[in-house]
C-alpha positions in Angstrom: -7.7 84.6 5.1 -11.1 83.8 6.6 -12.0 80.3 7.7 -15.0 80.3 5.5 -12.8 80.2 2.4 -11.8 76.6 3.3 -15.5 75.3 3.2 -15.8 75.0 -0.6 -12.5 73.1 -0.8 -13.4 70.7 2.0 -16.8 70.1 0.4 -15.1 69.2 -2.9 -12.9 66.7 -1.1 -15.8 65.1 0.7 -17.7 64.6 -2.5 -14.6 63.2 -4.3 -13.8 60.4 -1.7 -16.9 58.2 -2.3 -16.2 58.3 -6.0 -12.8 56.6 -5.4 -14.5 53.6 -3.9 -17.6 53.3 -6.1 -18.0 50.2 -8.2 -17.0 50.8 -11.8 -19.7 50.8 -14.3 -19.9 47.5 -16.3 -18.2 47.7 -19.7 -21.1 47.4 -22.2 -18.7 45.7 -24.6 -17.5 42.9 -22.2 -19.3 39.9 -20.7 -17.8 37.0 -18.7 -18.8 33.6 -17.3 -16.7 32.2 -14.4 -16.5 28.4 -14.8 -15.1 25.8 -12.4 -14.3 22.1 -12.6 -14.3 19.8 -9.5 -11.7 17.0 -9.8 -12.5 14.2 -7.4 -9.9 12.1 -5.6 -8.7 9.2 -7.7 -6.8 5.9 -6.9 -6.5 2.7 -8.9 -4.7 -0.4 -7.8 -4.0 -3.2 -10.4 -2.0 -6.4 -10.5 0.3 -6.2 -13.6 0.5 -9.1 -16.0 3.4 -11.5 -15.7 2.9 -12.5 -12.1 4.3 -16.0 -11.2 1.8 -17.4 -8.8 2.4 -21.2 -8.8 5.4 -23.3 -7.9 6.2 -27.0 -7.4 8.3 -28.1 -4.4 11.2 -30.5 -4.2 13.0 -31.7 -1.1 16.4 -32.9 0.1 16.9 -36.5 1.2 16.1 -35.8 4.9 13.0 -33.6 4.2 14.6 -30.8 6.1 14.7 -28.3 3.2 12.1 -27.4 0.5 13.0 -25.8 -2.9 10.5 -24.2 -5.2 11.0 -24.4 -9.0 9.7 -20.8 -9.5 10.5 -17.6 -7.7 6.9 -16.5 -7.3 6.4 -12.8 -7.9 3.6 -10.2 -8.1 3.6 -6.5 -9.1 0.9 -4.0 -8.0 0.6 -0.6 -9.8 -0.8 2.3 -7.8 -2.0 5.5 -9.5 -3.3 8.3 -7.3 -3.9 12.0 -7.7 -3.8 12.7 -4.0 -0.5 13.7 -2.3 -0.2 11.8 1.0 -2.4 8.9 -0.1 -1.7 5.6 1.6 -1.9 1.9 0.4 -1.5 -1.2 2.5 0.3 -4.5 1.9 -0.9 -7.6 3.8 -1.5 -11.3 3.3 -4.0 -13.9 4.5 -3.9 -17.6 4.9 -6.1 -20.3 6.4 -5.3 -21.6 9.9 -7.6 -24.6 10.4 -11.1 -23.3 9.6 -10.2 -19.7 10.3 -9.0 -17.1 7.7 -6.3 -14.9 9.2 -5.1 -11.6 7.8 -1.8 -12.0 9.5 0.2 -14.1 7.1 2.8 -11.3 6.4 5.5 -10.2 8.8 9.2 -9.6 9.1 11.8 -7.5 10.8 11.0 -4.3 8.9 9.3 -3.2 5.6 12.3 -4.2 3.5 12.8 -7.7 5.1 9.5 -9.5 4.9 8.2 -13.1 5.0 4.9 -14.6 4.0 3.3 -17.8 5.4 1.7 -20.4 3.3 -0.6 -22.9 5.0 -2.0 -26.3 3.9 -5.6 -26.3 2.6 -7.7 -28.4 5.0 -9.2 -28.4 8.4 -8.4 -30.1 11.6 -5.2 -32.3 11.4 -5.1 -31.6 7.6 -4.7 -27.9 8.1 -2.3 -25.6 9.9 -2.5 -26.0 13.7 -3.6 -23.1 15.9 -0.9 -20.5 16.2 1.1 -21.8 13.3 1.1 -18.6 11.3 2.3 -16.5 14.2 4.9 -19.1 15.1 6.3 -19.2 11.5 6.6 -15.4 11.6 8.6 -15.3 14.8 12.3 -14.5 14.9 12.9 -18.1 16.1 10.1 -20.3 15.0 9.8 -23.9 16.1 9.0 -26.7 13.6 6.5 -28.4 15.9 4.8 -25.0 16.4 4.1 -24.3 12.7 2.6 -27.6 11.5 1.4 -27.4 7.9 2.6 -23.8 7.7 5.7 -22.7 5.7 7.3 -19.3 5.5 9.2 -17.8 2.6 11.1 -14.5 2.4 9.6 -11.6 0.4 11.8 -9.0 -1.3 10.1 -5.7 -2.2 11.2 -3.5 -5.1 9.4 -0.2 -5.6 9.7 1.9 -8.7 8.3 5.4 -8.8 7.4 6.8 -12.2 9.3 10.1 -12.4 7.3 11.3 -15.4 4.1 11.0 -13.4 5.4 13.2 -10.6 5.6 10.3 -8.1 8.5 9.8 -5.7 9.4 6.6 -3.8 6.9 6.3 -1.0 7.6 6.1 2.7 7.0 2.7 4.3 6.5 1.1 7.7 5.7 -2.3 9.0 3.4 -2.8 12.0 0.8 -5.4 13.0 1.4 -7.6 9.9 0.7 -4.7 7.5 3.1 -2.6 5.5 1.8 1.0 5.1 3.1 3.0 2.1 2.6 6.7 2.0 2.8 8.4 -1.4 4.0 11.9 -0.5 3.3 13.1 -4.1 0.6 12.1 -6.6 1.6 9.9 -9.4 2.3 6.3 -10.4 4.3 3.6 -8.5 4.9 -0.1 -9.1 5.3 -2.4 -6.1 7.0 -5.7 -6.9 7.3 -8.6 -4.5 9.5 -11.6 -5.1 9.4 -14.7 -2.9 12.4 -16.8 -2.0 12.6 -20.3 -3.3 13.6 -22.0 0.0 11.9 -21.9 3.4 12.6 -19.5 6.3 14.6 -21.5 8.8 12.6 -23.8 11.1 9.4 -23.5 9.1 9.6 -26.7 7.1 9.8 -30.3 8.4 8.0 -33.6 8.5 5.2 -31.8 10.4 4.3 -30.4 6.9 2.1 -32.8 5.0 1.9 -33.2 1.3 -0.9 -31.1 -0.2 -1.6 -27.6 -1.6 -0.3 -24.7 0.4 -1.7 -21.3 -0.2 -1.4 -17.6 0.8 -2.9 -14.5 -0.7 -1.0 -11.2 -1.0 -3.1 -8.0 -1.0 -2.5 -4.3 -1.7 -5.5 -2.2 -0.7 -6.4 1.4 -0.3 -8.3 0.7 3.0 -6.5 -0.8 5.9 -7.3 -4.5 6.6 
């Protein structure tokens, strides 16, 4: 067989290869429109109804112990569509004429305490360093004049139906950081103790109105 007999076959293959990769002709009976939706990130933080935010104090005969008639409580609901989103729990109180964002502390994210300070300035308010002193492991009564600390017990409920799971938590620099590993809805409840943290109440604490504000925010304080 002569070599020239292979030429027509090779030519046919060469012409056939481009046809394999050619774009198909559009179907005259089909049309399409590719549509897309952009879903922005979403987060909403609300305080639920039913918070107990006021209490009246009573004392023992030696004014060494304070008892509140209400266990104050607040619940924050967080809804997010972003896995890995974070929210922050913190508190602020007045120390003299300054507003300090350091009124929350504790040994860890499950064992917290919150400092209330007397409204007023100068001798009528909390002395300098009173908030920090009240949050220490071993506070001193003279060091936290007009500042009283109460325990804070957290209770977190993840809404399974929303896809949420219990968030991770860590306490550092007077702030609890919660990381929601999955999108969904979580309720964060905080209940205050009705008696003072040891060595944060004494005759150094004058009669008056004591206040502290608890925050849950999307941005770090």
